[in-house]
N, C-alpha and C positions, 0 to 999 in steps of 0.2 A: 670702622670708616666714618668719616664725617664728610657730608657733602657741602661744598663752599656755596655760600649765598652771594648774590650780586654778581654773578658770571653769566655770560650769554648762554642761551640753551645749546644743548648738543645739536649740531647740524652738519650740513654739507661742508662747511669750513674746515671742520675736525676731520671729517672723512678725506677730503682732499689732501689736507696737510699730513695725515697719517699715511695716505698712499705714497706721498712724495718722500716720506721717511724710508720706506722699503725701496722705492725707486732709487735713492741714493745708495742704500745698502748694497744692492745688487749690481751696481755698475762696478764694484770691486769683488763682491762675493761670487757672482756668476761668472766674471771674467777668470777668476781663480778656479772655480769648480769646472768650468766648461773649457777653458783653453790653456791653462798653466801646464798641464801635462803635455799637450801638443807642442806648445812652445819650447819647453825644455827638451823634448825628444828631438824635434825636427830643426830648431834653430841653434839651441845650445849644445846639442848632440850628446846628451846624458841619456843612458839607457832607461827605458820605461819602468823597469823594475826598481831602479835607484830612485827616480823621481816620485813614483808611487809610494815607496817606503819612507821618504823624506816628508812627503805630504801627510802620511798617515801618522807618523811619529810627532811631528809638529802639532797636530790636532790633540794629541794626548797631553800636551803641555796645557792645553785649555782646561783640563780637568782642575788645574790649581786656579787659573786666571779667571775662568767663568765664575766659579763659586766665590771666589774673593771678591769679584766685581758685584755679585748679587748681594753679598753680605753688606758691602759698603753702600749700595743703594738702599737696602732695608733700614739701615742705622742712620742714613743721612736725614738731616732735618729739612723740612720743606722750605723753599725760598719763595719769594713773590711770583717766580715763574713756575714753581712747582717742585716736586721732588725729583723728577726724572729728566725734565727738559733741559736743565743747565748742562747736563753731559753732552748732549747733542751739540750745543754750541761750542763746548770746550774741545771736543774730539774730532769735529768734522775735517779739519785741515790735517792733523797727523794721520788719520786713517787713509786719507786720499793720497797724501804724499808717499807713505810707505808702500801702498799698492803699486804706484808708478814705478817704485824703485825695483820691484820683483822683476820687471820685463825689460832689462836693459841689454839689448841685442849687441851692444857695443863690446860686451864681455865675451862674445862667443869664441873669440880666438885666444882667450886666456887659457891658462892651464886648467886641466880637469878638476884638480883639487880646489882651485879658487872658484870655479863655476858651481860646484857642489855647495861649498862654503857660503857663496853668495845666495843660493837658493834657500838654504837652511836659515841663515840669519834674517833675510829679508821676509820670508814667509812666517816665521815666528813673530818678528816684530809687527807685521800688518795683522796676522790673524789672531794671535794669542794675546796681544796687548791692545792695539788701537781698535781693531774691529770689535773685540770683547768690550772695550770701554764705551762703545757707542751703541752696539746692538742690544746689550743686556738692559740698559735703562729704556731704550726704544721700545723693546718688547714688553717690559713691565709696566710701561706707561699706559697700555691700553685699559688696564682696570681702574686708572685714575681719571680717565676721560669722561667715563660714564659708568655708573653702577648697574645699568639696565642690560639684561642679556640680549635683548634685541639689538641695542646700540652696539654691543660688543660684537655680535655677529656681523653687523654692518662694518665694523672696523676690520674685522678678519677678512671679509670679502674685499674691502677696498686695498688692504694690505697686500693680499694676494694679486690684486689687479695691478698694483704698483710693481710688484715682483715680476708679473708677467709682461708689463710694458717694457721694463728693463730688460726682460729675457728677449724681447723681440729686437730691441736696439742692439743688444750684444750679439744675440745668436744669429740674426739676420744681417746685421751690418758688417760684423767682423769678417765673415766669409767672402763677402763681396769686395772688401778692400785688401785684406791681409794676404790673399793668395795670388800667386802667378800661375798660369797655365801654359804647358808646353807639351809638345808631341815628341816622344821618343821610341824609335822603332815602330812607328805606327800605332803606339799606344799613348792616349792622352793621359797626363799626369798633372796634379795640382801640388804646388809647393808653397809653403808659408814664407812671406817676406818679413824677415826679423825687424828691419828698421821701421817698416810701415806699422807693424804690430806695436812697437814701442811708443810710436806717435798716437796710435789708437788708445793705449793704456793711459797716457797723458790726458787726452781729451776726456775719457771717462772719469778720471780723477777730478777734473774741473766740474763736470756735470754732477758728480756725487756731492761736492761742496754746495753748489747751488740748490740742490734738492734738499739737503740737510737744513740749510738756512731757511728755506721756505716752510719746512715742516715746523721748525722752532717757531716761526712767526704765526702760523695759522692754527696750531693745536692748542687748546686749553685743557689744563688739568683742573678738574672740578672736585675731585674726591681727595680728601686728606687721609692717607692711611694712618692707622694708629701707630705711634712711634714704637719700634721694636728695640728694646735694650738688649745689651750684650748678654745679660743674665737669662732674659726670656728666650733668646734665639740660640744661646749656646755657641759652641764652635763648630767647625766644619765636621768634626767627628759626630757631634749630636745631629747635624743636618743629614748625614749619611745614614745614621741610624733610623732616624724618623722616615726618611725616603724609603728604606728597605721594608719598613712596615706598612708603607702606603701603596696599596695595590693599584690604585688608579695612576699614581704618579710613575711607578715602576713599569707599568704595562704601556703607558704612553710614550715613555722614554724609549722602550724596546720598539713599539710602533714607529716612532719618529726615526730611529736608526734605520729600520728596514725601509721607510719611505725614502729617506735620502739616499740610501744605498741604490735603490732601484732608479730614482729619478736622475741622480747624478751619472749613474752608469749609462742611462740613455744619452744624456747630454754630452758626456765626454766621448762616448763612442760615435756619436754623430760627426765628430771631427775626424774620424777614421773611415766610417761607413761611406759618407759623401765623397770626400776627396780621393780615397784609395779604392773603395769597392766599386762605386758608381763613377768615379771621376767627374763629378758634377757638383761644384760648390754653389752654383746658382740654385739648385734644387734644395741645398742646405738652407739657404736664406728662405726660399719658398715654404720649406717645412716649418721653420720657426713662425712665419706668419700664419700658416695653418694651425699651429699650436696655439697662437693667439685667438684664432676662430674658436678652437675648442675651449679655451679658458673663458671666452665671452659667454658661450653657451652654458658653461658650468656656472659661471656667476649668476646667470638668469635663473637657473633652476635650483642652485644649492640652498638658498634660503627657504623657498616654500617647502622643498622636500624635507630639509632638516626640521623644520617646524611641525610638519605632518608626521614624519617617521622617526626623527631623532637623528642627531649628527653622526653618532657612531654606526647607526644601521645603515644609512646611505653611504657611509665611508666603506663599509664591507662590500656593498654591491659594486661601488665604483672601482674598487681595487681588483676585484675579480674580472671585471670588464678589461681593464688594462692588461691583466695577465693573459686573457684569452686572445687578445689582439697580438701580443708579443709571440704567443705560441703559434698562432696562425702564420705569422711571418716567418717563424723559424722553419715550419714544415713546408710552406710553399715557396719560399725564397724568390720572390718576384725580381725578374731581371730588368723590368722596366722601372726607372727610379721614381717615376711619377705614380705608378701603382704602389709602390713603397710608402711614398709620401701620404697618399690618400688613406691607406689602410691604417697607417701609424697615427693618423689624426685621432682615431678612436681611443687609442691608448692614452692620449693627452687629454682626451675629454674625460676618461675615467680618473686619470691622476688629477685633473683639474677640480673635479667635484670634491674630492678629499682635501686638496690644497685650500679650497675656499673655506672649509670648516676647521682646518687644523688648528689655527690660532684661537678659534673659539673653544675648541677642545681644551686647550691648556688653561683658559679662564675657568672652565668647569672644574678642572682638577685644582686650581688654586681655591675655589669655593669649597670644595670637598675637604681640602687640607684644613682650612679655617674651622670647619665644623668639627673635624677629627682632632685637631691639635689645639684650638682655642685661640691661636694667634694667626694672623694673616701675613705671610712671607712671599709677597709677589715676587720681589727681585731674586730671592734665593731659589724659588721653585723655577722660575723662568731661566735661571742661570743653569740649572741641571737639565732643563728641557733643551737650552741652547747648546750645552755641551754634547748632548745626545745627538742633536743634528749635525754637529761638526764631526762626530764619531762616524755618523752615516757618510758624510762627505768624504772623510778620510779612509773609511773602508772601501767606498767606491774608487777612490784614487789608488788605494794599495791593491785591490783585487784587479783593477783594469790594468795597472802597470805590470802585475804579475802575469795575468793572462796574455797580454801583449808579449811579454818577454817569452812565454812558453810557447807561442805559435811562431816566434822567430821574427817578430817585427823589427825591422831596422830601416830607417829612412836614409837612403843615399841620394844625394843630388843627382838629378838627371837619370835615374834608374826606376824602373817599374817594379812593383812587388811581386813575388811569386804567387801563383793562383791559390796555393794551399794557405798562404797567410791572408789573403783576401777572404777566403771562405771562413778562416778562423775569426776574422774581424766581425763578419755577419754573425757567426755563432755567439760571440760574447755579447753583442748588441741586442740580442733577442732572449736568449735563454736566461742569462743572469737577471735582468729585470723582471722576467716572468716568475721565477722562484721567489724573488723579493716581494712581489705583489701578493702572491698566494699566502706567503707567511704572514704578511701584514694584515691581510683580511681575517686570518685565523686569530691572530692576537686580539684584534678589535672585537671579535664575535665571542671567543671563549675566555678571555682573560680581562679585558678592560671592562670595569664594572659600571660605568656612568653612561648607562643606556637612557633612553628618553624619560622613563618615569622616575629614575633616580635623580636626574637632573632637575626635573621640574620640582620635586620635593626639596632638593637642596636650595634651589632659589627661593622658595617660600619660607624655609627656615631662617636664611640669612636676611631676608627682607624684614621679617618680624624682628629679629635680633637688632638689626641697625635702627628701625623705627623706635624701639624702646630706648635705645641709646640716645637718640636725637630728642 
């Protein structure tokens, strides 16, 4: 890598710009991961098992598109704007438009075949093509904004804060607007308003484009990666072979799958726990705001804790904390929704600490891979990592849909759910994430090799290497 001269120093402008990039990402990504299943079960009236399966299979298409995009990024020649930034400008409108097309409630009265076809086609166009084409360059760009580990940790923190802010807007705003509440036989129920949700999806698409454009303007790429030729990088087969020999990459991929499986099960099941178990969508919005509070605390403590103890080390502790909270909720089953919100805040605190360092972990893996293989492939490695995250998202959708089908979930307008279904909803929302968090902590402690001492050593090796080259 070569650092550009005559560029402004790394600073708050880059951090805010990078924050806005993930702010834009998550207006479409979180809308899908949190509400697509609910929209298609309750508005489009497709069974949860079918929707979950479609979402899961669509993400497997990303095995091809993510890696392809990563290779394109690695082989691309830098422009005046940088190597990765131009993709953000090119793809911001397509990703926003394709996201909006997924949530067309006007098709709710169409044939079942057409509704399923529409879900399959629009989800693949959005997630496998356009979201991939903007998210892979965006994530890869972190290593070109600054070569310094401390700066990258700041970018990871600000990226997570961007995701968290979008999560508050999506998670708190949608339940307040998208649901109608009514009383049936003395029981209060909440039902999603499809037309209103379509308008929300359109608004979020507009906000996504604005956020991406601001990211493009504010961020500066300072580091020019060495050009990777086709011969040096090999094909996709060689990438997979190299990955399988890379303990750090394989273990962080597994950890990422488990993290997303746990996180998105929590998020998706919130759309059933609050409206169907507690019949309180206001509390769902409050829970999202409380989650923001947990993330702010996590952002405050993540950097000093990771500097002192190591990123992997504090991640193990934070995931065990999240698992413990989920198990407490499973066994105590609070009947007061506000008790549930208060206790659940601590699971988001634990998850938040790991989320704050997760993007810095992948830059550690990229550094490790450069030392191991002799070439730096930011785009390709990030593509594999991104694909793993989508597998976690897909797994959460698939498992959630399967479990909802097994407990007999079926939303009928104007009818309350049976008590056994409500209890099943609560079980899924607590025990599944708890298992995921425990397995994630085990992977990071026993399998992932880049604990603090090794990371510090790798940084020194690369710093000396790059100084010699300059």
